[in-house]
DODOSE-323725 format. One record per residue: residue number from 1; residue in three letters; chain; x, y, z negated of N, C-alpha, C in turn. Coordinates in Angstrom, 2 decimals. Layout:
N
     i    aa   ch       npx       npy       npz      capx      capy      capz       cpx       cpy       cpz
   NUM   ALA    A         X         Y         Z         X         Y         Z         X         Y         Z
...
This chain:
233
     i    aa   ch       npx       npy       npz      capx      capy      capz       cpx       cpy       cpz
     1   UNK    A    -15.55     12.45     48.28    -16.04     12.25     47.24    -16.78     12.93     46.64
     2   UNK    A    -18.00     13.26     46.16    -18.55     14.01     45.38    -17.71     14.59     43.92
     3   UNK    A    -17.71     15.85     43.64    -17.42     16.30     42.17    -18.17     15.52     41.11
     4   UNK    A    -17.47     15.32     39.83    -18.34     14.49     38.87    -19.05     15.82     38.17
     5   UNK    A    -20.13     15.24     37.80    -20.97     16.37     36.66    -20.06     16.34     35.31
     6   UNK    A    -20.30     17.61     34.52    -19.83     17.64     33.45    -20.32     16.34     32.10
     7   UNK    A    -21.44     16.09     32.51    -21.97     14.98     31.82    -21.06     13.47     31.91
     8   UNK    A    -21.00     13.42     33.52    -20.37     12.14     34.09    -18.78     12.03     33.31
     9   UNK    A    -18.20     13.54     33.40    -16.71     13.30     32.93    -16.67     13.22     31.03
    10   UNK    A    -18.06     13.78     30.78    -17.75     13.21     29.16    -18.04     11.98     29.20
    11   UNK    A    -18.82     11.24     29.87    -19.14      9.94     29.77    -17.70      8.99     29.57
    12   UNK    A    -17.03      9.39     30.96    -15.74      8.56     31.34    -14.74      8.72     30.16
    13   UNK    A    -14.78     10.02     29.67    -13.94     10.20     28.71    -13.87      9.49     27.44
    14   UNK    A    -15.14      9.40     27.24    -15.64      8.47     26.14    -15.26      7.19     25.82
    15   UNK    A    -15.48      6.51     27.64    -15.14      5.28     27.63    -13.66      4.74     27.39
    16   UNK    A    -12.82      6.02     27.90    -11.56      5.87     27.56    -10.97      5.87     26.36
    17   UNK    A    -11.44      6.92     25.66    -11.31      6.84     23.96    -11.77      5.43     23.41
    18   UNK    A    -12.75      5.07     23.73    -13.36      3.72     23.07    -12.30      2.52     23.40
    19   UNK    A    -11.79      2.69     24.98    -10.67      1.64     25.26     -9.34      1.31     24.21
    20   UNK    A     -9.11      2.60     24.00     -7.98      2.99     23.46     -7.99      2.85     21.78
    21   UNK    A     -9.13      2.80     21.61     -9.47      2.44     19.95    -10.01      1.17     19.62
    22   UNK    A     -9.97      0.22     20.72    -10.29     -1.06     20.69     -9.50     -2.22     19.81
    23   UNK    A     -8.19     -1.68     19.95     -7.33     -2.61     19.29     -7.37     -1.80     17.90
    24   UNK    A     -7.63     -0.73     17.55     -7.65     -0.13     16.39     -9.04     -0.86     15.37
    25   UNK    A    -10.15     -0.92     16.13    -11.20     -1.39     15.72    -11.22     -3.08     15.10
    26   UNK    A    -10.57     -3.52     15.99    -10.43     -4.94     15.88     -9.51     -5.14     14.51
    27   UNK    A     -8.52     -4.34     14.18     -7.44     -4.50     12.97     -8.34     -4.08     11.94
    28   UNK    A     -9.28     -3.09     12.27     -9.84     -2.40     10.84    -10.92     -3.63     10.56
    29   UNK    A    -11.54     -4.50     11.20    -12.50     -5.56     10.84    -11.52     -6.43     10.06
    30   UNK    A    -10.64     -6.81     10.50     -9.43     -7.61      9.54     -9.25     -7.00      8.09
    31   UNK    A     -9.32     -5.69      8.25     -8.92     -5.06      7.11     -9.95     -5.24      5.91
    32   UNK    A    -11.21     -4.95      6.63    -12.55     -5.04      5.68    -12.60     -6.39      5.34
    33   UNK    A    -12.40     -7.28      6.31    -12.64     -8.67      5.81    -11.44     -9.07      4.44
    34   UNK    A    -10.24     -8.85      4.62     -9.83     -8.92      3.58     -9.79     -8.19      2.23
    35   UNK    A     -9.89     -6.85      2.80    -10.36     -5.80      1.47    -11.81     -6.44      0.68
    36   UNK    A    -12.92     -6.57      1.39    -14.17     -6.71      0.87    -14.23     -8.26      0.66
    37   UNK    A    -13.72     -9.16      1.28    -14.27    -10.80      1.26    -13.37    -11.34      0.23
    38   UNK    A    -11.69    -11.07      0.45    -11.22    -11.85     -0.31    -10.44    -11.48     -1.60
    39   UNK    A    -10.44    -10.24     -1.95     -9.87     -9.88     -2.85    -10.64     -8.63     -3.66
    40   UNK    A    -12.13     -8.78     -3.67    -13.28     -8.17     -4.10    -13.10     -7.75     -5.23
    41   UNK    A    -12.52     -8.51     -6.23    -12.43     -8.38     -7.59    -11.40     -7.59     -7.92
    42   UNK    A     -9.98     -7.94     -7.13     -8.75     -6.56     -7.47     -9.21     -5.46     -6.99
    43   UNK    A    -10.30     -5.35     -5.81    -10.66     -3.84     -5.25    -11.35     -3.14     -6.46
    44   UNK    A    -12.31     -4.06     -7.18    -13.27     -3.50     -8.21    -12.26     -2.74     -9.46
    45   UNK    A    -10.94     -3.22     -9.55    -10.42     -2.65    -10.68     -9.36     -1.76    -10.11
    46   UNK    A     -8.94     -1.63     -9.09     -7.90     -0.43     -8.36     -8.76      0.42     -7.73
    47   UNK    A     -8.46      1.71     -8.09     -9.39      2.67     -7.40     -8.23      3.18     -6.40
    48   UNK    A     -7.20      2.99     -6.09     -6.08      3.15     -4.94     -6.76      2.50     -3.65
    49   UNK    A     -7.01      0.82     -4.14     -7.25      0.10     -3.24     -8.55      0.19     -2.87
    50   UNK    A     -9.89      0.74     -3.57    -11.10      1.29     -3.31    -10.77      2.48     -2.40
    51   UNK    A    -10.30      3.24     -2.33     -9.88      4.46     -1.58     -9.34      3.79     -0.52
    52   UNK    A     -8.35      3.10     -0.57     -8.07      2.63      0.92     -9.23      1.94      2.06
    53   UNK    A     -9.75      1.32      0.98    -11.22      0.69      1.96    -12.11      1.72      2.31
    54   UNK    A    -12.38      2.73      1.38    -13.27      4.01      1.96    -12.90      4.23      3.47
    55   UNK    A    -11.45      4.61      3.39    -10.63      5.16      4.51    -10.58      4.39      5.62
    56   UNK    A    -10.74      3.08      5.54    -10.66      2.05      6.41    -11.91      2.03      6.85
    57   UNK    A    -13.23      1.98      6.43    -14.48      2.39      6.96    -14.70      3.38      7.83
    58   UNK    A    -14.16      4.44      7.23    -14.30      5.71      7.90    -13.60      5.54      9.48
    59   UNK    A    -12.48      4.87      9.05    -11.69      4.64     10.70    -12.48      3.69     11.51
    60   UNK    A    -13.02      2.62     10.93    -14.00      1.77     11.85    -14.75      2.81     12.46
    61   UNK    A    -15.62      3.27     11.72    -16.89      4.24     12.12    -16.39      5.08     13.44
    62   UNK    A    -15.12      5.52     13.13    -14.80      6.60     14.28    -13.95      5.89     15.20
    63   UNK    A    -13.39      4.91     15.35    -13.18      3.98     16.40    -14.12      3.69     17.36
    64   UNK    A    -15.01      3.26     16.81    -16.27      2.34     17.39    -17.32      3.60     17.93
    65   UNK    A    -17.36      5.15     17.76    -17.59      6.10     18.25    -16.99      6.71     19.37
    66   UNK    A    -15.37      6.61     19.27    -14.68      7.00     20.30    -14.15      8.20     19.69
    67   UNK    A    -14.31      8.68     18.60    -13.96     10.02     18.09    -12.36      9.96     17.57
    68   UNK    A    -11.85     10.38     18.60    -10.27      9.99     18.38     -9.30     11.09     17.40
    69   UNK    A    -10.09     12.31     17.68     -9.39     13.48     16.57     -9.54     13.06     15.08
    70   UNK    A    -10.75     12.80     14.79    -11.20     12.14     13.30    -10.41     10.66     13.24
    71   UNK    A    -10.26      9.68     13.94     -9.79      8.56     13.81     -8.35      8.92     13.50
    72   UNK    A     -7.50     10.08     14.39     -6.16     10.19     14.05     -6.14     10.67     12.38
    73   UNK    A     -7.04     11.72     12.32     -6.75     12.02     10.70     -6.93     10.94      9.58
    74   UNK    A     -7.86     10.06      9.80     -8.03      9.16      8.93     -6.81      7.61      9.06
    75   UNK    A     -6.32      7.91     10.29     -5.17      6.71     10.08     -3.95      7.49      9.76
    76   UNK    A     -4.10      8.98      9.53     -2.85      9.65      9.06     -3.00      9.26      7.37
    77   UNK    A     -4.13      9.35      7.01     -4.12      9.08      5.40     -3.80      8.02      5.20
    78   UNK    A     -4.29      6.79      6.16     -3.68      5.35      5.51     -2.59      5.12      5.72
    79   UNK    A     -1.63      5.94      6.53     -0.35      5.86      6.74      0.48      6.07      5.60
    80   UNK    A     -0.14      7.23      4.89      0.76      7.70      3.61      0.06      6.82      2.86
    81   UNK    A     -0.56      5.73      2.81     -0.82      5.05      1.71      0.50      3.71      1.78
    82   UNK    A      1.26      3.89      3.09      2.20      2.76      3.32      3.14      2.62      2.16
    83   UNK    A      3.67      3.76      1.95      4.99      3.83      1.21      4.73      3.37     -0.13
    84   UNK    A      3.94      3.69     -1.07      3.51      3.34     -2.27      3.34      1.95     -2.24
    85   UNK    A      2.38      1.36     -1.12      2.03      0.12     -1.34      3.29     -1.03     -1.19
    86   UNK    A      4.10     -0.44      0.15      5.09     -1.34      0.22      6.05     -1.42     -1.12
    87   UNK    A      6.47     -0.20     -1.65      7.18     -0.38     -3.11      6.16     -0.94     -4.05
    88   UNK    A      5.34     -1.18     -4.30      4.47     -2.02     -5.10      4.82     -3.73     -4.73
    89   UNK    A      4.71     -4.00     -3.46      5.38     -5.30     -2.71      6.38     -5.73     -3.07
    90   UNK    A      7.24     -4.40     -2.65      8.84     -5.14     -2.89      8.91     -5.64     -4.24
    91   UNK    A      8.20     -5.00     -5.43      8.62     -5.34     -7.09      7.65     -6.51     -7.15
    92   UNK    A      6.82     -7.05     -6.09      6.31     -8.10     -6.73      5.75     -8.79     -5.44
    93   UNK    A      6.98     -9.64     -4.51      6.68    -10.32     -3.21      6.16    -11.63     -3.45
    94   UNK    A      5.29    -12.09     -4.64      4.81    -13.09     -4.43      3.15    -12.82     -4.94
    95   UNK    A      2.98    -11.51     -4.68      1.49    -11.08     -4.93      0.74    -11.15     -3.06
    96   UNK    A      0.28    -12.25     -3.25     -0.35    -12.31     -1.66     -1.27    -11.06     -1.63
    97   UNK    A     -2.29    -11.10     -2.53     -3.52    -10.12     -1.86     -2.75     -8.78     -1.74
    98   UNK    A     -1.75     -8.06     -2.13     -1.13     -7.04     -1.96     -0.32     -7.10     -0.80
    99   UNK    A      0.34     -8.42     -0.41      0.85     -8.64      1.13     -0.21     -8.33      2.21
   100   UNK    A     -1.31     -8.96      1.84     -2.13     -8.92      2.96     -3.10     -7.45      3.13
   101   UNK    A     -3.12     -6.70      1.80     -3.26     -5.30      2.04     -2.19     -4.36      2.78
   102   UNK    A     -0.86     -4.53      2.24      0.28     -4.27      3.55      0.13     -4.60      5.13
   103   UNK    A     -0.23     -5.67      5.15     -0.50     -6.27      6.76     -1.59     -5.37      7.19
   104   UNK    A     -2.36     -5.20      6.33     -3.74     -4.86      7.07     -3.58     -3.12      7.30
   105   UNK    A     -2.58     -2.54      6.09     -2.13     -0.93      6.76     -1.40     -0.90      8.19
   106   UNK    A     -0.60     -1.96      8.23      0.49     -2.21      9.03     -0.60     -2.41     10.36
   107   UNK    A     -1.51     -3.07     10.70     -2.43     -3.51     11.96     -3.16     -2.21     11.98
   108   UNK    A     -3.68     -1.45     11.20     -4.57     -0.49     11.56     -3.62      0.47     12.27
   109   UNK    A     -2.65      0.78     11.37     -1.50      1.82     12.23     -0.82      1.34     13.38
   110   UNK    A     -1.08      0.18     14.04     -0.38     -0.18     15.10      1.07     -0.55     15.04
   111   UNK    A      1.36     -1.12     13.78      2.71     -1.47     13.39      2.60     -2.82     13.65
   112   UNK    A      2.56     -3.34     14.87      2.31     -4.85     15.20      3.51     -5.61     14.55
   113   UNK    A      4.77     -4.97     14.95      5.95     -5.93     14.74      6.23     -6.17     12.99
   114   UNK    A      5.87     -4.99     12.34      5.89     -5.04     11.07      5.02     -6.17     10.14
   115   UNK    A      3.70     -6.38     10.69      2.57     -6.77     10.54      2.75     -8.55     10.52
   116   UNK    A      3.42     -8.71     11.69      3.89    -10.21     12.31      5.22    -10.39     11.67
   117   UNK    A      6.33     -9.56     11.16      6.95    -10.11     10.25      6.63    -10.44      8.73
   118   UNK    A      5.86     -9.82      8.32      5.50     -9.84      7.01      4.56    -11.43      7.02
   119   UNK    A      3.43    -11.63      7.74      2.88    -12.63      8.22      3.78    -13.94      8.12
   120   UNK    A      4.48    -13.91      8.97      5.62    -14.77      9.29      6.65    -15.35      8.03
   121   UNK    A      6.80    -14.13      7.10      7.50    -14.58      5.62      6.30    -15.11      4.79
   122   UNK    A      5.15    -14.94      5.01      4.34    -15.33      4.20      3.53    -16.71      4.34
   123   UNK    A      3.44    -17.00      5.68      3.15    -18.79      6.15      4.55    -19.08      5.92
   124   UNK    A      5.80    -19.01      6.21      6.91    -19.80      6.04      7.21    -20.03      4.17
   125   UNK    A      6.63    -19.82      3.47      7.08    -20.02      2.35      6.33    -21.54      2.00
   126   UNK    A      7.09    -22.10      1.12      6.65    -23.54      0.77      5.58    -23.56     -0.39
   127   UNK    A      5.25    -22.42     -0.69      4.19    -22.35     -1.63      3.03    -21.92     -0.93
   128   UNK    A      2.85    -22.00      0.20      1.66    -21.17      0.79      0.62    -21.84      0.99
   129   UNK    A     -0.75    -21.15     -0.19     -1.72    -22.25     -0.10     -2.80    -21.71      0.72
   130   UNK    A     -4.08    -22.11      0.75     -4.89    -22.48      2.02     -5.41    -21.28      2.38
   131   UNK    A     -5.68    -20.32      1.08     -6.39    -19.10      1.43     -5.25    -18.09      2.05
   132   UNK    A     -3.96    -18.26      1.91     -2.90    -17.20      2.18     -2.59    -17.96      3.58
   133   UNK    A     -2.95    -18.91      4.28     -2.61    -19.62      5.52     -3.84    -19.13      6.36
   134   UNK    A     -5.43    -19.00      5.96     -6.53    -18.83      6.54     -6.44    -17.48      6.58
   135   UNK    A     -6.17    -16.53      5.73     -5.86    -15.17      5.95     -4.80    -14.74      6.69
   136   UNK    A     -3.75    -15.22      6.80     -2.68    -15.44      7.88     -3.29    -15.74      9.45
   137   UNK    A     -3.92    -16.70      9.59     -4.54    -16.88     11.13     -5.51    -16.22     11.28
   138   UNK    A     -6.42    -15.09     10.31     -7.34    -14.59     10.95     -6.45    -13.05     11.17
   139   UNK    A     -5.50    -12.83     11.04     -4.53    -11.77     11.20     -3.91    -11.97     12.51
   140   UNK    A     -3.07    -13.33     12.77     -2.74    -13.77     14.05     -3.69    -13.55     15.03
   141   UNK    A     -4.80    -14.15     14.71     -5.84    -13.77     15.78     -6.16    -12.45     16.10
   142   UNK    A     -6.38    -11.58     15.38     -6.57    -10.36     15.37     -5.40     -9.64     16.38
   143   UNK    A     -4.08    -10.45     16.33     -2.96     -9.46     16.75     -2.97    -10.38     18.24
   144   UNK    A     -3.62    -11.23     18.45     -3.20    -12.01     19.91     -2.32    -12.87     19.87
   145   UNK    A     -1.69    -13.62     18.65     -0.67    -14.24     18.56     -0.73    -15.64     18.44
   146   UNK    A     -1.17    -16.08     19.53     -1.92    -17.64     19.79     -0.75    -18.89     19.31
   147   UNK    A      0.48    -18.60     19.45      1.63    -19.41     19.22      1.48    -19.70     17.85
   148   UNK    A      1.71    -18.21     17.16      1.84    -18.37     15.72      0.43    -18.61     14.96
   149   UNK    A     -0.62    -18.26     15.62     -1.99    -19.19     15.33     -1.66    -20.58     15.07
   150   UNK    A     -1.51    -21.19     15.97     -1.43    -22.67     16.26     -0.62    -22.85     14.99
   151   UNK    A      0.53    -22.37     14.80      1.58    -23.06     14.06      1.10    -23.27     12.30
   152   UNK    A      0.28    -21.72     12.25     -0.55    -21.60     11.16     -1.80    -22.69     10.72
   153   UNK    A     -2.21    -23.08     11.66     -3.63    -23.62     11.26     -2.94    -24.95     11.36
   154   UNK    A     -1.84    -25.55     11.90     -1.30    -26.78     11.64     -0.94    -27.02     10.21
   155   UNK    A     -0.36    -25.88      9.61      0.31    -25.84      8.17     -1.42    -25.98      7.23
   156   UNK    A     -2.19    -25.12      7.92     -3.38    -25.15      7.12     -3.97    -26.62      6.68
   157   UNK    A     -4.14    -27.25      8.41     -4.57    -28.92      8.23     -3.74    -29.46      7.34
   158   UNK    A     -2.39    -29.14      7.44     -1.56    -30.21      6.21     -2.20    -29.94      4.96
   159   UNK    A     -2.26    -28.51      4.49     -2.80    -28.16      3.12     -3.76    -28.90      2.55
   160   UNK    A     -4.61    -28.88      3.65     -6.05    -29.48      3.24     -6.82    -30.41      4.48
   161   UNK    A     -5.84    -31.76      4.51     -5.97    -32.71      5.20     -7.23    -33.39      5.46
   162   UNK    A     -8.10    -32.96      4.29     -9.28    -34.03      4.39    -10.43    -32.90      5.00
   163   UNK    A    -10.28    -31.43      5.33    -11.17    -30.58      5.81    -11.36    -30.88      7.24
   164   UNK    A    -12.51    -31.37      7.86    -13.01    -31.43      9.31    -12.78    -30.23      9.95
   165   UNK    A    -13.17    -28.87      9.17    -13.46    -27.78     10.13    -11.86    -27.26     10.43
   166   UNK    A    -10.63    -27.35      9.20     -9.25    -27.35      9.71     -8.89    -27.82     10.95
   167   UNK    A     -9.08    -28.97     10.93     -8.57    -29.89     12.30     -9.40    -29.36     13.49
   168   UNK    A    -10.53    -29.00     13.34    -11.48    -28.37     14.46    -10.95    -27.09     14.92
   169   UNK    A    -10.66    -26.28     14.24    -10.21    -25.06     14.39     -8.70    -25.10     15.08
   170   UNK    A     -7.93    -25.88     14.72     -6.89    -26.35     15.01     -7.13    -26.70     16.82
   171   UNK    A     -7.72    -27.83     16.88     -8.23    -28.18     18.16     -8.43    -26.99     19.10
   172   UNK    A     -9.50    -26.42     18.72     -9.95    -24.97     19.61     -8.69    -24.26     20.05
   173   UNK    A     -8.02    -23.69     19.29     -6.67    -23.02     19.81     -5.68    -24.02     20.74
   174   UNK    A     -5.62    -25.25     20.51     -4.82    -26.12     20.86     -5.39    -26.02     22.41
   175   UNK    A     -6.90    -26.44     22.41     -7.47    -26.29     23.87     -7.36    -24.91     24.31
   176   UNK    A     -7.29    -23.93     23.72     -7.31    -22.69     24.61     -5.80    -22.57     25.28
   177   UNK    A     -4.86    -23.18     24.71     -3.45    -23.02     24.92     -2.99    -24.07     25.97
   178   UNK    A     -4.19    -24.64     26.41     -4.01    -25.64     27.38     -3.01    -26.86     27.22
   179   UNK    A     -3.22    -27.32     26.06     -2.60    -28.42     25.37     -3.80    -29.51     25.05
   180   UNK    A     -3.98    -30.03     26.26     -4.82    -31.11     26.05     -5.07    -32.35     25.27
   181   UNK    A     -3.69    -32.86     25.29     -3.50    -33.98     24.40     -3.51    -33.84     22.91
   182   UNK    A     -2.88    -32.83     22.54     -2.73    -32.06     21.14     -4.05    -31.75     20.82
   183   UNK    A     -4.98    -31.34     21.54     -6.36    -30.94     21.18     -7.19    -31.85     20.93
   184   UNK    A     -6.79    -32.95     21.93     -7.81    -34.07     21.78     -7.45    -34.83     20.66
   185   UNK    A     -6.27    -34.84     20.03     -5.71    -35.42     18.93     -6.21    -34.98     17.81
   186   UNK    A     -6.24    -33.78     17.49     -6.92    -32.84     16.60     -7.96    -32.87     16.30
   187   UNK    A     -8.87    -32.95     17.52    -10.33    -33.19     17.43    -10.94    -34.27     17.20
   188   UNK    A     -9.96    -35.45     17.66    -10.40    -36.95     17.09    -10.12    -36.90     15.23
   189   UNK    A     -9.25    -36.14     15.07     -9.12    -36.36     13.13    -10.48    -35.40     12.80
   190   UNK    A    -10.74    -34.23     13.62    -11.48    -33.57     12.85    -12.76    -34.45     12.85
   191   UNK    A    -13.26    -35.02     13.85    -14.43    -35.84     13.98    -14.67    -36.99     13.05
   192   UNK    A    -13.59    -37.52     12.91    -13.36    -38.78     12.37    -13.75    -38.43     10.70
   193   UNK    A    -13.15    -37.23     10.30    -13.03    -36.68      8.90    -14.88    -36.30      8.81
   194   UNK    A    -15.44    -35.89      9.94    -16.68    -35.19     10.23    -17.68    -36.51      9.65
   195   UNK    A    -17.28    -37.62     10.26    -18.20    -38.91      9.96    -18.17    -39.40      8.38
   196   UNK    A    -16.96    -39.12      8.20    -16.90    -39.75      6.71    -17.54    -38.99      5.81
   197   UNK    A    -17.62    -37.60      6.26    -18.43    -36.51      5.21    -19.85    -37.01      5.38
   198   UNK    A    -20.28    -37.06      6.30    -21.92    -37.29      6.96    -22.09    -38.48      6.30
   199   UNK    A    -21.24    -39.58      6.10    -21.64    -40.96      5.35    -21.93    -40.59      3.90
   200   UNK    A    -20.84    -39.64      3.19    -21.01    -39.58      1.67    -21.64    -38.29      1.25
   201   UNK    A    -22.06    -37.57      2.14    -22.80    -36.27      1.81    -24.22    -36.21      2.43
   202   UNK    A    -25.47    -35.93      2.16    -26.71    -36.42      2.46    -26.60    -34.74      3.16
   203   UNK    A    -27.07    -34.44      4.14    -27.23    -32.99      4.85    -26.20    -32.67      5.15
   204   UNK    A    -24.94    -33.35      5.46    -23.74    -32.66      5.55    -23.60    -32.32      7.26
   205   UNK    A    -23.09    -30.77      7.40    -23.21    -30.30      8.93    -22.36    -31.68      9.55
   206   UNK    A    -23.27    -31.70     10.97    -22.29    -32.73     11.91    -21.71    -31.44     13.15
   207   UNK    A    -20.74    -31.74     13.22    -19.68    -31.35     14.17    -19.61    -31.36     15.50
   208   UNK    A    -20.17    -32.71     15.47    -20.30    -33.13     16.94    -21.11    -32.20     18.01
   209   UNK    A    -22.20    -31.77     17.93    -22.99    -31.24     18.49    -22.35    -29.74     18.51
   210   UNK    A    -21.50    -29.21     18.00    -20.94    -28.13     18.07    -19.86    -28.26     18.90
   211   UNK    A    -19.04    -29.04     18.63    -17.91    -29.39     19.76    -18.70    -29.86     21.47
   212   UNK    A    -19.82    -30.38     21.02    -20.28    -30.53     22.65    -20.19    -29.39     23.34
   213   UNK    A    -20.68    -28.23     22.72    -21.29    -27.12     23.36    -19.90    -25.82     22.67
   214   UNK    A    -18.82    -26.44     22.36    -17.90    -25.37     22.28    -17.18    -24.84     23.59
   215   UNK    A    -17.17    -23.43     23.80    -16.89    -23.04     25.19    -15.48    -23.15     25.00
   216   UNK    A    -15.03    -23.43     23.85    -13.33    -23.19     24.02    -12.39    -24.82     24.44
   217   UNK    A    -13.82    -25.63     24.60    -13.22    -26.94     24.92    -13.33    -27.09     26.27
   218   UNK    A    -13.88    -26.20     26.90    -13.88    -26.51     28.67    -12.64    -27.18     29.27
   219   UNK    A    -11.55    -27.07     28.48    -10.32    -27.96     29.24    -10.74    -29.37     29.11
   220   UNK    A    -11.29    -29.76     27.94    -11.33    -30.91     27.47    -12.76    -31.82     28.11
   221   UNK    A    -13.65    -31.09     28.50    -15.10    -31.23     28.69    -15.20    -32.61     29.62
   222   UNK    A    -14.27    -32.49     30.89    -14.74    -34.00     31.56    -13.84    -35.20     30.98
   223   UNK    A    -13.00    -35.03     30.16    -12.37    -36.10     29.64    -13.31    -37.31     28.97
   224   UNK    A    -13.18    -38.56     29.27    -14.00    -39.46     29.06    -14.03    -39.62     27.51
   225   UNK    A    -12.62    -39.48     26.85    -12.48    -39.15     25.50    -13.56    -38.29     24.96
   226   UNK    A    -13.57    -37.28     25.25    -14.19    -36.08     24.58    -15.64    -36.25     24.88
   227   UNK    A    -15.78    -36.99     25.59    -17.66    -37.19     26.15    -17.82    -38.32     24.83
   228   UNK    A    -16.73    -39.42     24.47    -17.18    -40.15     23.67    -17.00    -39.59     22.09
   229   UNK    A    -16.13    -38.83     21.83    -16.16    -38.07     20.77    -17.31    -37.42     20.11
   230   UNK    A    -17.83    -36.78     21.26    -18.95    -35.82     20.75    -20.27    -36.45     20.77
   231   UNK    A    -20.60    -37.72     21.05    -21.92    -38.45     21.49    -22.36    -38.66     20.17
   232   UNK    A    -23.75    -38.49     20.08    -24.36    -38.41     18.62    -25.10    -39.43     19.25
   233   UNK    A    -25.56    -40.20     20.03    -26.34    -41.35     19.85    -25.60    -42.74     20.19
C-alpha cells in the first residue's frame, strides 16, 4: 500500500476529529435552541447566561471545524459554569428554565447520565407543562433516548390533547420503534383532530399529505388503514 501524503493524513485526522465531536455539536445545537429560543427574555436579563450562550456558540463552531484543542478549551469554561448553575438550581428546583440550562451544560460536557436524570425528574413532575415536556423531548431526541422520548411525547399529548401535531410526533416515534399498532392509533387521533381543525380554520395546514410522504412511517406504508388515513380525495 503506498504511503499516505501529508495532506491525505491531515484530511483523515480532520475527519476523525469531526466524528469525535459530532455528539458535542448535536448537543450544542440543543443548547442554542434552549438558550436562544425558549428563554431569550431571561438571557437578555442575565449576563452569566449570555456568557454561557457565547461560549456555547464558540464550541459549536469549533466542533463543526473539528478544532479539538479550541473545543476542549471552551468546554472547560462551560464545565466551570456547572457548579454555580447547579447551586442556583438546588436553591430553586421549580425553575424549569434554569433546569434546562443545567441539562444543556451536562449535554455539552457529555455528562449524559446527569442530563438524563435531571430530564427524568422534570417530566416526572405532576405539574410539568407543555413547554417543559417539549424541551425534554428535544433533549431526549438529541440523546437518542427513544423510549424516554416516547413517554415524554405521550405525556405531551395528554397535556395538549387537541393538538394534531402532538399526536403526529408521537406516532412518528412509535413507528420508528416498530410499534405499528400504537403508531396507527396515534396517527388516527392526529388526523382526526387535523380534520376537525381544517373544518373550523380556513387555511389550516393539512397533515395528511405530510404523513403520506413521511419517511418515518415506512413501517406503516403498506397498511390499508394507513392508506385510508392519508387519502386526500
